[in-house]
Structures are given as structure tokens and as C-alpha cells.
N, C-alpha and C positions, 0 to 999 in steps of 0.2 A: 655351270661347269660340270663336266662328267666326274663321277666318283671313281677313283682309281687307287690301286694298292701302291704304297710307297715303301721305301726301305724301312721306315718305322714299323711297318707291319710284318717285317721279316723276323722269324724266330731265330733259334740258334743255328748258325751256318758254319760253325767250326768244322773243318774237314770236308764240308760239302763243296760241290763244284757249281760256281755261279757263271753262267754264260751271259756275258754283258755285251750288248750291242752298242758300239760307240761310233762316232763319226771321225775317222782318221783319214778322210779323203783330203790330204794336205797338199797345198801348193808347193811345188819344188822347182828349183833352178840349179842346173849344174850339179845334180846329185844331192843337193842340200835342201832341207825344209825351209821355206821362206816365211812361214807364218804358223806358229804352233798353238794358236788360240783355241782350236778345236780340241787339242789334247788337254790344254789347261781346263777347259770346260768339263772334261770327264774326270778330272783328278779327285774331286770330293767323293764321287761314287766308288771309284776304284780303290782309293785308300781306305774308305769306310769298310768296304767288304773285306779287304785285305786285313785290316785291324781286327775284324771279327773272326778271323781265322779261316775264311773261305779260300778256296783255290779259284782264282779269278781268271777266266778264259775270255779274252777280248775278241769279239767278232766285228769286222769292219769291211767296207769295200774301198777300192782305190782305183779311180779312173773308170774306163769303160772297156774292159778286156773282152766283152761279148762272149762269155762262157768258155773261154780257153785260157790256158796258162800263158802268161806273157811276163818274162823276167823284168821288163821295164816297168811293170805295174804290180810288182810283188810288194807286199807290206813289209818285207824284210828291209826295204829301203828306208823306212821311217822309224825303225826300232831304236836307233840312236837318239833321235829327237824325243821319242816317248820316254826312254829311260832318263834322259836329262830332266824332263819336266817332272816326272814322278819321283826322281831321286832314288829309284830302286832298279834292281836288275829285272829285266823282262826276258823270258824265254821265247824264242820264235819257233812256231810249229808250222811246217809247210803243208798242213792239211786242215780241214775243218771238221772232219768226222772220221770214224773208224779207229783201227788199232793204234795208229801212230799218235793220235790225240790221247787215246787211253793210256799209252805208255808215258806220254808227257805228264799226264795227271799223276801217275804213279811216282814220277821223279819229283814233282813239285812238293814243297813243304806247305803246310797250312799257312795261308797268307801269301803264298807265292802267286806270281802273275805271269801269264803267257799270252802272247799275241798270235792268233791263228792267221792262216793265209787269207788273202783277198777272197771274200765270199763269192765275188762275181767271176772267179775262175771256173765255177761250176754252173752249167746252164740251168740247173734246177733252182738256183737262187732267185733269179728275176722272174721265173715262172711260178714261184712259190710251190714247188713240187713237194707233195706230202711225203714222198719217200726220202728226199733230202732232209726235210724237216725232222723226220723220225730219226734219221741217221745222226744228225747234229745233236738232237735232244737226248739220244741214248747215252751221251757222255756227261750230261748235266743234271743237276738237281733243281736248280731254280733259273729263271730267265729274268734278266733286268734290261730294260730298254732305256738307254740314256742318249739316244740319237734322234731328237725331234726333227732335225734337218732331213732325216730319211723317212720320217713318219708318214709322208704322203705316198710312199711306195708299199704295195702289198707284196713284199718279198719274203723268202723263207726266213731270213734272219731278222726282219723288221716286224713281221706280222705272224707268220706261220708258227714260230716257236711259242708265242704267247698262248696258243691254244692247246699245247701239249705239255707244258711245264707251268708250275706256279709262276705267275708273271707280275712284275713290279716295275714302277717307273723309277729311274735313277734320279739323283739330285738335280742334274741339269734339266732333264725332262720335266721333273716336278716344278722347278722354278719357271720354266717356259710356260707350262700349262696354267700355272697360277697367275702369272703376269698377263697372259693372253685372256684368261677368264675375266680378270679385272678390267681389261681394256674394251672388250666387246660383248662378252657373254652377259656380264652383270656389272656394267660400268656405272660410275657416278656421273650423272648428267650435269650440264650439257657436255656432249662429246663432239670433238672435232677430229676430222681425218685429213691428213695432207697426202695427196696422191700426185706424184710427179713422174717424170720419165719421158722418154721420147715419143712413144706411140700409144694412142688410145687402144688400138687393137690388142696390145699385150695386157691391158688392164681392164678390159671390158667387163668381165665377170666381177671384178673387184668393185668397180664403180656402181654396177647395177645392184650389188648386194649392199654396199655401204649407204646408199641413199635411204634405205629403210631402217638403218641402224644408228645413224649419226645425226646430229643437229646442224653441223657445219661441215661441208665438203669443200676443201681448198684444193683446187686443181692447178698444178704448175708444170714446168718443163714443156717439152714440145707438144705434149697432149693438150695443153691449154689452147694452143693455136687452132686445133681442130674444133674445139668448142666455140672459140671466138668466130672462126669462119662460118660455123653452122648458124651463128646468130647474126650473120651478115657483115661482120667486120673484115676489112681487107687486110690480110696478113702478109702481103708482099711475097717474097720468095722464101718465107719461113718454112721450116719442116712442118708439114700439115697433111693429114689424111682427109682430103676433101670428099672422098667417096663415103666417108663415115658421118656425113652431116646429119642424115636422118637418125642414125643411132645416137649421136650426141644430143640431138634435140629430144629424142625419146627419154634419154637419161635425165635431162634437165626437166622435162615434164613430170617424170616419175618422182624426182626430188621435190618438185612443187607440191604434188599430191601428198607426199609423205611429211611435208613440213620441214624439209631439209634445205637449208640455205646453201646454194653453191656460190663459191667465191672464185671469180676469174680475175686475172690482172687487168687493171684499167690504166696503169702506167707501166711502160715496158722499156727495156734496154735493147736498142737495135744497132745493127751494123750492116754495111754492104758486103762484108766478107766475114767468114768464120775463122778468126785467127786471134791469138793472144793480143790484147790491147791494140785493136786496129785503129787507124787514124779516123775512120768514118763512124766511130762509136758515138752514139747520142742517146739521151733519154727523152721519151715523148709519150703523149697520150696514145692509147691503143688505136684511136681513130686516125692517127697521123702517120701511120707506117707507110713509107713510100714503096712503090712497086719493086724497086731494086734493093730493098732492105729486108733483113730477116730479124725476127724477134729471138733473142738469145738469153734473156733473163727477165725477171720481174723488176720493176723500178722501185726505188726506195719508198715512195709514197704508198705504193701497193703493199709493200712489206710492213710498213708502219700500221696500215689499216688491218692487216692480218694479225699483227701483234695484239691489236686491240680486241680482235675476235678471241684470240687465245686467252686473254685476261678474263673473259667471261666464262671460259670452259673449265671443267674439272678433269676431263680425260682427253688424251691426244693419242692417236694412232698415226704413225708416219711411215710412208713407203714411197721413196723416189725423190730426186732433187727438184728444186724449183726452176733451175736453168741448166745451161751447159757447164756444170760446175767444175769439170776437169780443166777448163780453159779460162784463166783469169782475163778480164774481171767478171766473168759470167758466173762466178761462184758467190757473188755478193749477197744475193737474195737468200740463197740456201743457208749461208753462214749466219746472216743477220736473224733469220727466223729461227734457226736452230738455237742461237744464243738466247733469244727471247724465251723459247720453250724451256731451255735449261734453267734460266733464271726463275721462271715460274715454278719449275719442279723443285728447285733448291729451297724456295720459300714455302713449299708445302701446299701450294694451291692447285697443282696440276699433277696427275699421274700420266707419265709419258712413256709410250711403248713404240719402239721403232724396229724395223727389220728390212732385210734385203741388202744384197752386196753393195750397191751404189749408195744406199742410205747410210750404211755403217761407215763406208769410206768418207762420205760427206760429213758425218758427225765427228769423226776423228779429225778431219781436215779443219772443222770449225773449232776443235779443241774442247768439245762439250760431251763427248761420248760417255764419260764417267758420271755426268750429271743427270742423264736420263734415268727414269725409274727402271727401265729394262730395255736391253738391246738384243734382239734375236739375230743370230748369225745364220739362221736358216733362210735359204732363198726360196725355192719352190714350195716348201712346206708352209712358210710364213704367208706367201701369196695365196695358196689354196685356203689357208685358214681365213684370210681376209675376204676370200670369195664365199665363205660360209660353207665350204665343203667339209665332209666328214673325212678325217685322216685315218686310214686303215691301221697304222701303227699305234695310234692313240686309242681308237675304238677297241682294239684287241686287249687293251690294259684295263678297260672299264670293269667295274665289279658288277 
């Protein structure tokens, strides 16, 4: 795992300005924030800096305004939710650099908190423009990155600032890096990875990277159909990328060479239509799928066998559901396997790390999110980490 500066390495910050990159790209409906978990993730860092007497300036993006001001994507819209979670007053500043920010700093008491405007209103943000970086940094003394979910972007506020100010990982970033390090960089073996989701094409790099890193690769969701078809199994009218058969076989061959066991479902849940609790629902062996049926979940015997695999493992990385989990009863395999992983984690025999939007939703749906060792709310950054890519926002924090 890379060595990076943490808040523990920060000296006296009383009266100093800490520019803190957070992820406040919050989901909203009818003008109200519908999920404040990203704000809650940033609380430890913000309150620690505030308690140490720093003037805390929060930098974040919101939506995709493409380098122009857009009132519907102003961070002023989330300030109420931020204040509620922090339990403190937060000043809103409609700029990210220049005299207006300087004046705001003058007004703030030590320990005061301000939220600056959406960084993506400035075209230089996504271009990582050195001039914009310099302008933002001019008002700060230290830079703290607490937004792992934006760490795969080399933007001014996620990467550029780390090169011009003393740079530290916030508590949320630190927790994420330590958990991910335990899961793949330096894991306790044997390691299992669950990779699910609709399409192989969206997880190609992940699968290719994982076969050389894990002992067991469990493939579920629609992408399992592509692997089954590549191995000559008739999958009926299931979601399947038949044109990726060669790629799927190449991944299976690479796994073979690396000593990685790939687990595909041998018992499946099928239906003639994709609907909740359809009358044509049945469970069958994977070789018995009719031409007018589609595979929509793994069967209970498959799940039980996968549970036995997890019992032999010490580390689990999970990204993507096992079936079409949003539609009952095709959530059964995901829920059952998640509960098995949670039970093993609770008894201390498994370190379990999960990430990605669908995965987090599925684990909450299964009622076991709190039992996993670590759940990453980062989508793209988590996926790129699973692909073995270097994340610019993390790289910039390395000592």
C-alpha cells in the first residue's frame, strides 16, 4: 500500500486555512437531498480540523455543469443538508478563488467552516489548469483530500492542489486506502472476488486484473451468461454478449494459468419473461435452459456451493450483484451470498470489502451492509482500483 500523509502528521493548524476536497455530489429530488451519506463520510475530517482551530474551506463538485455557472447545480442547494449533518453553521462562498474567498476567510473564526462553489463551474477544474490550481492554493495553507470517489480524476481540486500545498489524506480517504490495501494490495489469502452485473464489457479490465490477484473468481449477474455461452452452454434468450466469447475464453484461460478458480453458476433461476414473480419461474441445471427462457439469478444449490468457497477464504472483494436483484425473486442469490459473507465477517474469519452503487444497494437490501468490514461508496474510483489502475488523486498524496 502506498505511504501517504495523514491528519496525524499535521502540525498546529490553528488559524490556518485547510482546503478540504470532499464529495458532496449528492442525489436530490424536488430540491431536497435524498441521501446524505457522503456528507456523513466527511464529518470526522471536517470536525477534527475545525476542533484544531483551522479555518475549513470545503471544495466539491456537483453534477456536470461543463465549466459554466448553472444555478441548478450550485452547491448552495446542499448547504442545509451539510449544516444538519455537521451540527454547525456553514458559510457559503460563491467562488473558489480570488478576493471573495479571501474576504470570507477574514470573516471566519478559527474552527469556522465554509463551502465554496461547485468547482466544475470553472473550465480549468477538469483540465487541471495550473493557473486555476495556483489561484485556489493562494488562499490555503494545507490541502486535505477526503474524496476517494473522485480520486480517479486528475482535476485541479483532486490532484493539482496536492502538488502546490502540503497534502494529506482525510479520515475517510485514509480508511478507504487502508481497507483497499488489506483487500488486494496485501491481502490475507486465500482471496475471493465476486464480480457481478449485467455486462462483461463494463468489467473486462477488472476481470483481467483479478485473475492474477485472487484465488477464487465468482462471476454472477448477466455477465455469467456470456462466460457460460463461451463454454458452449445454451443460454436461451438471456442477456448475453455473444460477440465476447473469445474474450471470455481468454480470461478463463488466463485464470487457469494463474491458478485462479473461476466459479460460474451450474444451477440457475429462469423465466420466460423478466417480471416480478413471473408464472414461468423455475430453477434448473444450467444445461437445461430452454430457448424461450432467460437466466435471471443463480440457483440455491449454486449459492450454497459458493458459500462453501467463502468459508475457505480469508479475504473477499465484492462488486456487482449475482442476479437481477432489483426485481424479486431474482434478488435471492445476492441476498443469500451477502448474508453468508456477513456471517463469516462477524465471526472474524473473513475480511470483506465491497463497493459500487449496485453492490451497496444490494447489501443494504440484504440487511448486512453494517456487517461487512468495509463498504466503499465510490463507483468509478473503486472500479478503477479493482482494475489495478493508478488513481491520480491517491498518487498525488504519496510521500
